[in-house]
N, CA, C and O atoms as CSV, one atom per row, in Angstrom:
chain,resi,resn,atom,element,x,y,z
A,1,MET,N,N,106.682,71.787,134.607
A,1,MET,CA,C,107.012,71.930,133.199
A,1,MET,C,C,108.525,71.768,133.030
A,1,MET,O,O,109.314,72.185,133.877
A,2,ASN,N,N,108.889,71.169,131.944
A,2,ASN,CA,C,110.286,70.902,131.614
A,2,ASN,C,C,111.066,72.226,131.500
A,2,ASN,O,O,110.592,73.157,130.850
A,3,PRO,N,N,112.250,72.321,132.120
A,3,PRO,CA,C,113.027,73.569,132.038
A,3,PRO,C,C,113.436,73.925,130.601
A,3,PRO,O,O,113.585,75.100,130.266
A,4,GLU,N,N,113.615,72.901,129.757
A,4,GLU,CA,C,113.948,73.176,128.363
A,4,GLU,C,C,112.802,73.899,127.668
A,4,GLU,O,O,113.032,74.786,126.844
A,5,ILE,N,N,111.585,73.528,127.992
A,5,ILE,CA,C,110.407,74.176,127.408
A,5,ILE,C,C,110.350,75.640,127.834
A,5,ILE,O,O,110.014,76.509,127.030
A,6,LYS,N,N,110.672,75.913,129.080
A,6,LYS,CA,C,110.668,77.290,129.573
A,6,LYS,C,C,111.658,78.143,128.792
A,6,LYS,O,O,111.353,79.273,128.411
A,7,VAL,N,N,112.835,77.597,128.561
A,7,VAL,CA,C,113.857,78.323,127.801
A,7,VAL,C,C,113.369,78.566,126.372
A,7,VAL,O,O,113.546,79.652,125.821
A,8,ILE,N,N,112.765,77.561,125.792
A,8,ILE,CA,C,112.266,77.687,124.418
A,8,ILE,C,C,111.168,78.732,124.345
A,8,ILE,O,O,111.123,79.502,123.385
A,9,ILE,N,N,110.283,78.783,125.330
A,9,ILE,CA,C,109.208,79.777,125.330
A,9,ILE,C,C,109.787,81.186,125.370
A,9,ILE,O,O,109.331,82.062,124.634
A,10,TYR,N,N,110.776,81.412,126.211
A,10,TYR,CA,C,111.379,82.748,126.296
A,10,TYR,C,C,112.155,83.098,125.025
A,10,TYR,O,O,112.140,84.247,124.583
A,11,GLU,N,N,112.829,82.113,124.443
A,11,GLU,CA,C,113.531,82.371,123.183
A,11,GLU,C,C,112.543,82.700,122.074
A,11,GLU,O,O,112.771,83.612,121.280
A,12,GLU,N,N,111.448,81.955,122.023
A,12,GLU,CA,C,110.434,82.193,121.004
A,12,GLU,C,C,109.826,83.590,121.170
A,12,GLU,O,O,109.567,84.282,120.185
A,13,LYS,N,N,109.607,83.987,122.393
A,13,LYS,CA,C,109.071,85.336,122.657
A,13,LYS,C,C,110.028,86.402,122.137
A,13,LYS,O,O,109.600,87.364,121.499
A,14,ASN,N,N,111.319,86.235,122.406
A,14,ASN,CA,C,112.307,87.212,121.951
A,14,ASN,C,C,112.417,87.247,120.427
A,14,ASN,O,O,112.527,88.320,119.834
A,15,ILE,N,N,112.388,86.088,119.806
A,15,ILE,CA,C,112.479,86.030,118.345
A,15,ILE,C,C,111.259,86.702,117.716
A,15,ILE,O,O,111.389,87.432,116.733
A,16,LEU,N,N,110.084,86.459,118.276
A,16,LEU,CA,C,108.867,87.085,117.733
A,16,LEU,C,C,108.902,88.603,117.889
A,16,LEU,O,O,108.466,89.328,116.994
A,17,LYS,N,N,109.413,89.085,119.007
A,17,LYS,CA,C,109.536,90.534,119.185
A,17,LYS,C,C,110.515,91.110,118.169
A,17,LYS,O,O,110.286,92.183,117.611
A,18,ASN,N,N,111.602,90.390,117.934
A,18,ASN,CA,C,112.574,90.822,116.929
A,18,ASN,C,C,111.933,90.848,115.542
A,18,ASN,O,O,112.169,91.771,114.762
A,19,LEU,N,N,111.129,89.839,115.238
A,19,LEU,CA,C,110.434,89.770,113.952
A,19,LEU,C,C,109.478,90.944,113.785
A,19,LEU,O,O,109.394,91.531,112.706
A,20,LEU,N,N,108.767,91.285,114.836
A,20,LEU,CA,C,107.854,92.420,114.784
A,20,LEU,C,C,108.616,93.727,114.555
A,20,LEU,O,O,108.170,94.584,113.792
A,21,THR,N,N,109.752,93.873,115.210
A,21,THR,CA,C,110.581,95.068,115.021
A,21,THR,C,C,111.065,95.159,113.574
A,21,THR,O,O,111.052,96.236,112.978
A,22,LEU,N,N,111.488,94.038,113.018
A,22,LEU,CA,C,111.948,94.032,111.626
A,22,LEU,C,C,110.809,94.365,110.666
A,22,LEU,O,O,111.022,95.070,109.679
A,23,LEU,N,N,109.614,93.871,110.938
A,23,LEU,CA,C,108.466,94.189,110.088
A,23,LEU,C,C,108.099,95.669,110.173
A,23,LEU,O,O,107.696,96.272,109.178
A,24,ASP,N,N,108.240,96.250,111.362
A,24,ASP,CA,C,108.007,97.687,111.509
A,24,ASP,C,C,109.026,98.488,110.695
A,24,ASP,O,O,108.683,99.474,110.043
A,25,GLU,N,N,110.281,98.044,110.749
A,25,GLU,CA,C,111.318,98.705,109.946
A,25,GLU,C,C,111.008,98.576,108.462
A,25,GLU,O,O,111.164,99.532,107.702
A,26,GLN,N,N,110.568,97.392,108.053
A,26,GLN,CA,C,110.225,97.183,106.649
A,26,GLN,C,C,109.089,98.120,106.233
A,26,GLN,O,O,109.103,98.667,105.130
A,27,TYR,N,N,108.126,98.300,107.100
A,27,TYR,CA,C,107.014,99.211,106.824
A,27,TYR,C,C,107.538,100.636,106.572
A,27,TYR,O,O,107.123,101.304,105.625
A,28,ASP,N,N,108.453,101.081,107.436
A,28,ASP,CA,C,109.028,102.414,107.259
A,28,ASP,C,C,109.769,102.527,105.928
A,28,ASP,O,O,109.678,103.547,105.245
A,29,TYR,N,N,110.497,101.481,105.567
A,29,TYR,CA,C,111.237,101.503,104.305
A,29,TYR,C,C,110.289,101.503,103.107
A,29,TYR,O,O,110.574,102.135,102.090
A,30,ILE,N,N,109.184,100.809,103.224
A,30,ILE,CA,C,108.196,100.799,102.140
A,30,ILE,C,C,107.592,102.184,101.976
A,30,ILE,O,O,107.461,102.683,100.859
A,31,ILE,N,N,107.227,102.798,103.084
A,31,ILE,CA,C,106.624,104.129,103.042
A,31,ILE,C,C,107.607,105.151,102.468
A,31,ILE,O,O,107.228,106.009,101.672
A,32,ASN,N,N,108.880,105.048,102.883
A,32,ASN,CA,C,109.893,106.000,102.420
A,32,ASN,C,C,110.500,105.618,101.077
A,32,ASN,O,O,111.373,106.321,100.568
A,33,LYS,N,N,110.043,104.509,100.500
A,33,LYS,CA,C,110.509,104.030,99.192
A,33,LYS,C,C,112.021,103.823,99.167
A,33,LYS,O,O,112.689,104.180,98.196
A,34,ASP,N,N,112.549,103.250,100.232
A,34,ASP,CA,C,113.983,102.977,100.341
A,34,ASP,C,C,114.231,101.522,99.931
A,34,ASP,O,O,114.200,100.609,100.756
A,35,ILE,N,N,114.476,101.338,98.639
A,35,ILE,CA,C,114.581,99.995,98.070
A,35,ILE,C,C,115.790,99.230,98.599
A,35,ILE,O,O,115.688,98.033,98.868
A,36,ILE,N,N,116.915,99.887,98.750
A,36,ILE,CA,C,118.135,99.214,99.184
A,36,ILE,C,C,117.963,98.646,100.589
A,36,ILE,O,O,118.333,97.502,100.851
A,37,LYS,N,N,117.397,99.453,101.496
A,37,LYS,CA,C,117.183,98.971,102.856
A,37,LYS,C,C,116.104,97.891,102.905
A,37,LYS,O,O,116.162,96.992,103.743
A,38,MET,N,N,115.123,97.978,102.009
A,38,MET,CA,C,114.096,96.933,101.943
A,38,MET,C,C,114.713,95.601,101.570
A,38,MET,O,O,114.318,94.560,102.096
A,39,ASP,N,N,115.683,95.626,100.664
A,39,ASP,CA,C,116.349,94.401,100.259
A,39,ASP,C,C,117.151,93.821,101.423
A,39,ASP,O,O,117.148,92.608,101.637
A,40,LYS,N,N,117.836,94.683,102.175
A,40,LYS,CA,C,118.626,94.212,103.311
A,40,LYS,C,C,117.735,93.632,104.404
A,40,LYS,O,O,118.065,92.611,105.007
A,41,ILE,N,N,116.619,94.280,104.651
A,41,ILE,CA,C,115.743,93.815,105.725
A,41,ILE,C,C,115.056,92.505,105.344
A,41,ILE,O,O,114.685,91.721,106.219
A,42,ALA,N,N,114.886,92.268,104.058
A,42,ALA,CA,C,114.265,91.010,103.624
A,42,ALA,C,C,115.122,89.820,104.035
A,42,ALA,O,O,114.593,88.790,104.452
A,43,SER,N,N,116.437,89.953,103.921
A,43,SER,CA,C,117.308,88.844,104.331
A,43,SER,C,C,117.281,88.667,105.852
A,43,SER,O,O,117.339,87.542,106.347
A,44,LYS,N,N,117.192,89.773,106.588
A,44,LYS,CA,C,117.094,89.676,108.051
A,44,LYS,C,C,115.794,88.999,108.461
A,44,LYS,O,O,115.773,88.185,109.384
A,45,LEU,N,N,114.706,89.342,107.766
A,45,LEU,CA,C,113.413,88.716,108.050
A,45,LEU,C,C,113.478,87.213,107.779
A,45,LEU,O,O,112.925,86.412,108.534
A,46,ASP,N,N,114.149,86.847,106.711
A,46,ASP,CA,C,114.290,85.434,106.366
A,46,ASP,C,C,115.076,84.684,107.437
A,46,ASP,O,O,114.687,83.587,107.839
A,47,GLU,N,N,116.175,85.269,107.900
A,47,GLU,CA,C,116.983,84.640,108.946
A,47,GLU,C,C,116.187,84.485,110.245
A,47,GLU,O,O,116.250,83.443,110.898
A,48,THR,N,N,115.445,85.522,110.612
A,48,THR,CA,C,114.655,85.475,111.840
A,48,THR,C,C,113.553,84.426,111.736
A,48,THR,O,O,113.258,83.730,112.708
A,49,SER,N,N,112.955,84.318,110.575
A,49,SER,CA,C,111.917,83.295,110.381
A,49,SER,C,C,112.496,81.895,110.505
A,49,SER,O,O,111.853,80.998,111.051
A,50,LYS,N,N,113.713,81.706,109.999
A,50,LYS,CA,C,114.368,80.401,110.123
A,50,LYS,C,C,114.681,80.085,111.585
A,50,LYS,O,O,114.530,78.943,112.019
A,51,GLU,N,N,115.115,81.094,112.345
A,51,GLU,CA,C,115.378,80.890,113.774
A,51,GLU,C,C,114.107,80.460,114.491
A,51,GLU,O,O,114.121,79.548,115.318
A,52,LEU,N,N,113.010,81.129,114.163
A,52,LEU,CA,C,111.725,80.808,114.777
A,52,LEU,C,C,111.305,79.380,114.438
A,52,LEU,O,O,110.784,78.662,115.291
A,53,ALA,N,N,111.530,78.977,113.204
A,53,ALA,CA,C,111.179,77.618,112.799
A,53,ALA,C,C,112.023,76.591,113.554
A,53,ALA,O,O,111.510,75.545,113.953
A,54,LYS,N,N,113.310,76.878,113.754
A,54,LYS,CA,C,114.174,75.951,114.488
A,54,LYS,C,C,113.706,75.792,115.934
A,54,LYS,O,O,113.663,74.682,116.464
A,55,ILE,N,N,113.356,76.910,116.563
A,55,ILE,CA,C,112.872,76.866,117.949
A,55,ILE,C,C,111.564,76.079,118.021
A,55,ILE,O,O,111.355,75.293,118.946
A,56,GLU,N,N,110.698,76.293,117.054
A,56,GLU,CA,C,109.420,75.580,117.042
A,56,GLU,C,C,109.640,74.077,116.871
A,56,GLU,O,O,108.943,73.276,117.494
A,57,ILE,N,N,110.591,73.693,116.044
A,57,ILE,CA,C,110.899,72.276,115.856
A,57,ILE,C,C,111.452,71.679,117.150
A,57,ILE,O,O,111.101,70.559,117.522
A,58,GLN,N,N,112.312,72.428,117.828
A,58,GLN,CA,C,112.840,71.958,119.113
A,58,GLN,C,C,111.714,71.735,120.119
A,58,GLN,O,O,111.682,70.728,120.826
A,59,ARG,N,N,110.787,72.702,120.166
A,59,ARG,CA,C,109.668,72.588,121.099
A,59,ARG,C,C,108.825,71.367,120.790
A,59,ARG,O,O,108.418,70.643,121.699
A,60,ARG,N,N,108.561,71.134,119.514
A,60,ARG,CA,C,107.747,69.975,119.138
A,60,ARG,C,C,108.464,68.663,119.424
A,60,ARG,O,O,107.830,67.672,119.787
A,61,ASN,N,N,109.784,68.654,119.262
A,61,ASN,CA,C,110.541,67.438,119.575
A,61,ASN,C,C,110.485,67.124,121.064
A,61,ASN,O,O,110.406,65.960,121.456
A,62,ILE,N,N,110.527,68.166,121.892
A,62,ILE,CA,C,110.504,67.948,123.346
A,62,ILE,C,C,109.096,67.603,123.823
A,62,ILE,O,O,108.903,66.654,124.583
A,63,MET,N,N,108.117,68.385,123.368
A,63,MET,CA,C,106.748,68.208,123.857
A,63,MET,C,C,105.992,67.117,123.124
A,63,MET,O,O,105.053,66.539,123.671
A,64,GLY,N,N,106.381,66.833,121.915
A,64,GLY,CA,C,105.604,65.919,121.086
A,64,GLY,C,C,104.665,66.729,120.219
A,64,GLY,O,O,104.184,67.783,120.635
A,65,SER,N,N,104.407,66.257,119.041
A,65,SER,CA,C,103.605,67.031,118.090
A,65,SER,C,C,102.120,67.044,118.444
A,65,SER,O,O,101.380,67.908,117.973
A,66,GLU,N,N,101.683,66.106,119.257
A,66,GLU,CA,C,100.258,66.033,119.589
A,66,GLU,C,C,99.866,66.976,120.721
A,66,GLU,O,O,98.702,67.365,120.819
A,67,THR,N,N,100.806,67.348,121.571
A,67,THR,CA,C,100.518,68.225,122.695
A,67,THR,C,C,100.507,69.665,122.215
A,67,THR,O,O,101.462,70.127,121.592
A,68,SER,N,N,99.422,70.375,122.506
A,68,SER,CA,C,99.362,71.775,122.104
A,68,SER,C,C,100.015,72.644,123.173
A,68,SER,O,O,100.016,72.314,124.359
A,69,MET,N,N,100.555,73.733,122.726
A,69,MET,CA,C,101.229,74.660,123.628
A,69,MET,C,C,100.222,75.267,124.606
A,69,MET,O,O,100.528,75.474,125.780
A,70,LYS,N,N,99.037,75.544,124.114
A,70,LYS,CA,C,98.004,76.157,124.951
A,70,LYS,C,C,97.653,75.256,126.136
A,70,LYS,O,O,97.534,75.722,127.269
A,71,ASP,N,N,97.492,73.964,125.860
A,71,ASP,CA,C,97.159,73.019,126.932
A,71,ASP,C,C,98.301,72.890,127.932
A,71,ASP,O,O,98.080,72.846,129.142
A,72,ALA,N,N,99.518,72.829,127.414
A,72,ALA,CA,C,100.682,72.688,128.299
A,72,ALA,C,C,100.831,73.898,129.214
A,72,ALA,O,O,101.146,73.752,130.395
A,73,VAL,N,N,100.606,75.085,128.672
A,73,VAL,CA,C,100.741,76.304,129.475
A,73,VAL,C,C,99.592,76.416,130.472
A,73,VAL,O,O,99.803,76.832,131.611
A,74,SER,N,N,98.387,76.052,130.059
A,74,SER,CA,C,97.250,76.144,130.985
A,74,SER,C,C,97.398,75.159,132.148
A,74,SER,O,O,96.915,75.432,133.247
A,75,ASN,N,N,98.053,74.028,131.922
A,75,ASN,CA,C,98.278,73.047,132.995
A,75,ASN,C,C,99.464,73.409,133.876
A,75,ASN,O,O,99.642,72.829,134.947
A,76,CYS,N,N,100.261,74.348,133.440
A,76,CYS,CA,C,101.447,74.767,134.189
A,76,CYS,C,C,101.033,75.705,135.326
A,76,CYS,O,O,100.077,76.468,135.185
A,77,ASP,N,N,101.744,75.649,136.440
A,77,ASP,CA,C,101.410,76.521,137.566
A,77,ASP,C,C,102.352,77.723,137.669
A,77,ASP,O,O,102.260,78.495,138.623
A,78,ASP,N,N,103.236,77.885,136.718
A,78,ASP,CA,C,104.190,78.997,136.704
A,78,ASP,C,C,103.552,80.206,136.015
A,78,ASP,O,O,103.260,80.164,134.820
A,79,GLU,N,N,103.341,81.272,136.769
A,79,GLU,CA,C,102.700,82.481,136.229
A,79,GLU,C,C,103.574,83.185,135.190
A,79,GLU,O,O,103.052,83.809,134.266
A,80,ASN,N,N,104.897,83.090,135.333
A,80,ASN,CA,C,105.796,83.718,134.357
A,80,ASN,C,C,105.644,83.075,132.982
A,80,ASN,O,O,105.659,83.765,131.963
A,81,ILE,N,N,105.501,81.780,132.959
A,81,ILE,CA,C,105.316,81.061,131.692
A,81,ILE,C,C,103.973,81.435,131.072
A,81,ILE,O,O,103.873,81.632,129.861
A,82,LYS,N,N,102.948,81.530,131.907
A,82,LYS,CA,C,101.626,81.901,131.385
A,82,LYS,C,C,101.639,83.303,130.789
A,82,LYS,O,O,101.068,83.530,129.722
A,83,SER,N,N,102.284,84.238,131.467
A,83,SER,CA,C,102.340,85.606,130.937
A,83,SER,C,C,103.204,85.662,129.675
A,83,SER,O,O,102.894,86.413,128.750
A,84,ALA,N,N,104.285,84.874,129.628
A,84,ALA,CA,C,105.122,84.830,128.430
A,84,ALA,C,C,104.345,84.254,127.257
A,84,ALA,O,O,104.478,84.727,126.129
A,85,TYR,N,N,103.535,83.234,127.519
A,85,TYR,CA,C,102.725,82.641,126.453
A,85,TYR,C,C,101.683,83.629,125.940
A,85,TYR,O,O,101.461,83.728,124.733
A,86,GLU,N,N,101.046,84.357,126.851
A,86,GLU,CA,C,100.062,85.367,126.438
A,86,GLU,C,C,100.736,86.452,125.597
A,86,GLU,O,O,100.157,86.947,124.629
A,87,GLU,N,N,101.943,86.809,125.970
A,87,GLU,CA,C,102.700,87.800,125.211
A,87,GLU,C,C,103.051,87.254,123.821
A,87,GLU,O,O,103.023,87.990,122.835
A,88,ILE,N,N,103.379,85.972,123.753
A,88,ILE,CA,C,103.672,85.346,122.460
A,88,ILE,C,C,102.442,85.393,121.562
A,88,ILE,O,O,102.545,85.727,120.382
A,89,VAL,N,N,101.293,85.064,122.109
A,89,VAL,CA,C,100.055,85.045,121.325
A,89,VAL,C,C,99.735,86.444,120.799
A,89,VAL,O,O,99.383,86.598,119.630
A,90,SER,N,N,99.855,87.458,121.646
A,90,SER,CA,C,99.553,88.817,121.195
A,90,SER,C,C,100.587,89.303,120.180
A,90,SER,O,O,100.241,90.017,119.238
A,91,THR,N,N,101.846,88.923,120.364
A,91,THR,CA,C,102.886,89.327,119.415
A,91,THR,C,C,102.659,88.671,118.062
A,91,THR,O,O,102.877,89.294,117.023
A,92,ILE,N,N,102.224,87.419,118.069
A,92,ILE,CA,C,101.935,86.735,116.801
A,92,ILE,C,C,100.822,87.455,116.057
A,92,ILE,O,O,100.900,87.618,114.839
A,93,LYS,N,N,99.796,87.884,116.765
A,93,LYS,CA,C,98.700,88.622,116.118
A,93,LYS,C,C,99.209,89.931,115.521
A,93,LYS,O,O,98.831,90.296,114.408
A,94,MET,N,N,100.064,90.635,116.257
A,94,MET,CA,C,100.614,91.895,115.744
A,94,MET,C,C,101.523,91.641,114.542
A,94,MET,O,O,101.531,92.426,113.594
A,95,VAL,N,N,102.282,90.555,114.576
A,95,VAL,CA,C,103.154,90.211,113.442
A,95,VAL,C,C,102.307,89.936,112.199
A,95,VAL,O,O,102.643,90.387,111.104
A,96,GLU,N,N,101.218,89.201,112.368
A,96,GLU,CA,C,100.337,88.900,111.232
A,96,GLU,C,C,99.746,90.173,110.638
A,96,GLU,O,O,99.690,90.325,109.418
A,97,ILE,N,N,99.306,91.081,111.495
A,97,ILE,CA,C,98.721,92.340,111.015
A,97,ILE,C,C,99.759,93.169,110.274
A,97,ILE,O,O,99.484,93.696,109.196
A,98,GLN,N,N,100.955,93.285,110.851
A,98,GLN,CA,C,102.011,94.082,110.224
A,98,GLN,C,C,102.456,93.463,108.902
A,98,GLN,O,O,102.706,94.179,107.933
A,99,LYS,N,N,102.553,92.153,108.862
A,99,LYS,CA,C,102.953,91.453,107.638
A,99,LYS,C,C,101.925,91.684,106.540
A,99,LYS,O,O,102.279,91.939,105.389
A,100,GLN,N,N,100.663,91.593,106.899
A,100,GLN,CA,C,99.599,91.797,105.913
A,100,GLN,C,C,99.603,93.232,105.396
A,100,GLN,O,O,99.408,93.460,104.202
A,101,SER,N,N,99.821,94.189,106.276
A,101,SER,CA,C,99.848,95.581,105.838
A,101,SER,C,C,101.047,95.849,104.934
A,101,SER,O,O,100.925,96.575,103.948
A,102,ASN,N,N,102.216,95.267,105.261
A,102,ASN,CA,C,103.397,95.422,104.410
A,102,ASN,C,C,103.165,94.806,103.030
A,102,ASN,O,O,103.528,95.400,102.014
A,103,GLU,N,N,102.560,93.613,102.994
A,103,GLU,CA,C,102.277,92.965,101.716
A,103,GLU,C,C,101.321,93.800,100.873
A,103,GLU,O,O,101.496,93.913,99.660
A,104,THR,N,N,100.322,94.381,101.507
A,104,THR,CA,C,99.362,95.213,100.782
A,104,THR,C,C,100.047,96.437,100.185
A,104,THR,O,O,99.803,96.786,99.031
A,105,LEU,N,N,100.896,97.082,100.962
A,105,LEU,CA,C,101.618,98.248,100.445
A,105,LEU,C,C,102.538,97.885,99.287
A,105,LEU,O,O,102.621,98.614,98.298
A,106,ILE,N,N,103.222,96.769,99.412
A,106,ILE,CA,C,104.124,96.339,98.337
A,106,ILE,C,C,103.324,96.034,97.070
A,106,ILE,O,O,103.735,96.407,95.971
A,107,LYS,N,N,102.193,95.362,97.220
A,107,LYS,CA,C,101.358,95.055,96.053
A,107,LYS,C,C,100.847,96.327,95.396
A,107,LYS,O,O,100.793,96.413,94.169
A,108,GLN,N,N,100.469,97.322,96.204
A,108,GLN,CA,C,100.008,98.591,95.640
A,108,GLN,C,C,101.115,99.276,94.851
A,108,GLN,O,O,100.880,99.795,93.760
A,109,ARG,N,N,102.317,99.273,95.406
A,109,ARG,CA,C,103.459,99.903,94.721
A,109,ARG,C,C,103.773,99.169,93.422
A,109,ARG,O,O,104.051,99.796,92.400
A,110,LEU,N,N,103.729,97.838,93.466
A,110,LEU,CA,C,103.998,97.070,92.263
A,110,LEU,C,C,102.927,97.287,91.197
A,110,LEU,O,O,103.241,97.379,90.011
A,111,PHE,N,N,101.672,97.369,91.613
A,111,PHE,CA,C,100.581,97.618,90.673
A,111,PHE,C,C,100.767,98.978,90.007
A,111,PHE,O,O,100.608,99.102,88.793
A,112,PHE,N,N,101.104,100.000,90.798
A,112,PHE,CA,C,101.330,101.331,90.260
A,112,PHE,C,C,102.501,101.331,89.285
A,112,PHE,O,O,102.419,101.925,88.210
A,113,THR,N,N,103.598,100.661,89.660
A,113,THR,CA,C,104.780,100.597,88.805
A,113,THR,C,C,104.459,99.894,87.490
A,113,THR,O,O,104.892,100.332,86.424
A,114,LYS,N,N,103.705,98.812,87.568
A,114,LYS,CA,C,103.323,98.087,86.356
A,114,LYS,C,C,102.475,98.962,85.443
A,114,LYS,O,O,102.673,98.966,84.228
A,115,LYS,N,N,101.540,99.698,86.014
A,115,LYS,CA,C,100.700,100.595,85.215
A,115,LYS,C,C,101.547,101.679,84.546
A,115,LYS,O,O,101.329,102.013,83.381
A,116,MET,N,N,102.510,102.224,85.288
A,116,MET,CA,C,103.368,103.265,84.721
A,116,MET,C,C,104.238,102.714,83.584
A,116,MET,O,O,104.424,103.377,82.564
A,117,ILE,N,N,104.758,101.522,83.762
A,117,ILE,CA,C,105.574,100.908,82.702
A,117,ILE,C,C,104.726,100.653,81.465
A,117,ILE,O,O,105.165,100.918,80.346
A,118,ASN,N,N,103.526,100.145,81.657
A,118,ASN,CA,C,102.636,99.911,80.516
A,118,ASN,C,C,102.257,101.215,79.830
A,118,ASN,O,O,102.061,101.239,78.614
A,119,PHE,N,N,102.152,102.275,80.574
A,119,PHE,CA,C,101.820,103.578,80.001
A,119,PHE,C,C,102.996,104.134,79.195
A,119,PHE,O,O,102.806,104.718,78.127
A,120,ILE,N,N,104.192,103.951,79.709
A,120,ILE,CA,C,105.392,104.517,79.067
A,120,ILE,C,C,105.823,103.721,77.840
A,120,ILE,O,O,106.179,104.315,76.822
A,121,LYS,N,N,105.799,102.404,77.913
A,121,LYS,CA,C,106.289,101.607,76.790
A,121,LYS,C,C,105.292,101.679,75.635
A,121,LYS,O,O,104.080,101.714,75.847
A,122,PRO,N,N,105.810,101.699,74.438
A,122,PRO,CA,C,104.899,101.787,73.289
A,122,PRO,C,C,104.124,100.488,73.092
A,122,PRO,O,O,104.610,99.400,73.401
A,123,ASN,N,N,102.935,100.627,72.582
A,123,ASN,CA,C,102.077,99.488,72.320
A,123,ASN,C,C,102.601,98.756,71.090
A,123,ASN,O,O,102.871,99.381,70.064
A,124,LYS,N,N,102.743,97.449,71.186
A,124,LYS,CA,C,103.293,96.681,70.070
A,124,LYS,C,C,102.253,96.422,68.985
A,124,LYS,O,O,102.605,96.191,67.828
A,125,ASP,N,N,100.993,96.460,69.348
A,125,ASP,CA,C,99.939,96.239,68.359
A,125,ASP,C,C,99.706,97.516,67.564
A,125,ASP,O,O,99.755,98.621,68.105
A,126,ILE,N,N,99.457,97.347,66.294
A,126,ILE,CA,C,99.138,98.496,65.456
A,126,ILE,C,C,97.628,98.663,65.496
A,126,ILE,O,O,96.877,97.747,65.161
A,127,GLY,N,N,97.202,99.840,65.910
A,127,GLY,CA,C,95.783,100.090,66.030
A,127,GLY,C,C,95.153,100.265,64.652
A,127,GLY,O,O,95.720,100.915,63.773
A,128,VAL,N,N,94.001,99.690,64.484
A,128,VAL,CA,C,93.265,99.788,63.228
A,128,VAL,C,C,91.902,100.357,63.554
A,128,VAL,O,O,91.255,99.950,64.519
A,129,TYR,N,N,91.472,101.308,62.732
A,129,TYR,CA,C,90.154,101.889,62.959
A,129,TYR,C,C,89.082,100.901,62.536
A,129,TYR,O,O,89.183,100.249,61.497
A,130,ASN,N,N,88.045,100.806,63.374
A,130,ASN,CA,C,86.934,99.941,63.012
A,130,ASN,C,C,85.822,100.793,62.392
A,130,ASN,O,O,86.029,101.979,62.139
A,131,ALA,N,N,84.673,100.219,62.151
A,131,ALA,CA,C,83.580,100.899,61.471
A,131,ALA,C,C,83.027,102.069,62.299
A,131,ALA,O,O,82.399,102.966,61.737
A,132,TYR,N,N,83.244,102.079,63.602
A,132,TYR,CA,C,82.721,103.141,64.460
A,132,TYR,C,C,83.735,104.260,64.689
A,132,TYR,O,O,83.455,105.199,65.433
A,133,GLY,N,N,84.894,104.175,64.066
A,133,GLY,CA,C,85.909,105.199,64.213
A,133,GLY,C,C,86.788,105.026,65.440
A,133,GLY,O,O,87.549,105.927,65.791
A,134,LYS,N,N,86.692,103.896,66.083
A,134,LYS,CA,C,87.516,103.596,67.260
A,134,LYS,C,C,88.701,102.761,66.834
A,134,LYS,O,O,88.657,102.045,65.834
A,135,VAL,N,N,89.778,102.871,67.628
A,135,VAL,CA,C,90.956,102.072,67.346
A,135,VAL,C,C,90.755,100.700,67.944
A,135,VAL,O,O,90.557,100.577,69.153
A,136,GLY,N,N,90.801,99.664,67.124
A,136,GLY,CA,C,90.630,98.291,67.591
A,136,GLY,C,C,91.945,97.686,68.006
A,136,GLY,O,O,93.014,98.192,67.663
A,137,LYS,N,N,91.865,96.621,68.733
A,137,LYS,CA,C,93.082,95.951,69.184
A,137,LYS,C,C,93.354,94.715,68.395
A,137,LYS,O,O,94.344,94.028,68.645
């Protein structure tokens, strides 16, 4: 296997671990309702995602877009590369789970906030009683 590919695999593994750590931090900030830190971590997440995309583009340029990483690693006889690839795959799954859980929590908070704002702000429509004694819209 090309030595450049080995370096890229290890860099990708480190970036993914960093991404998972940032998502865990974001989860804590969501739970603790720390808006300022959530804003700061969003920019860090964006930067880390861009780094990951750059590494992935480098890998595709070296390996070619048609060659899959799974096939290349399975054909490789280096056990360190195989274990690093397995670690990458498991980290990606954990990143997806953490990202989905963070998105769900944020959506719940936004839904609650929207409901509270709608409850607090006065209704612009003037209610009119209908024939059944109910206020119509």
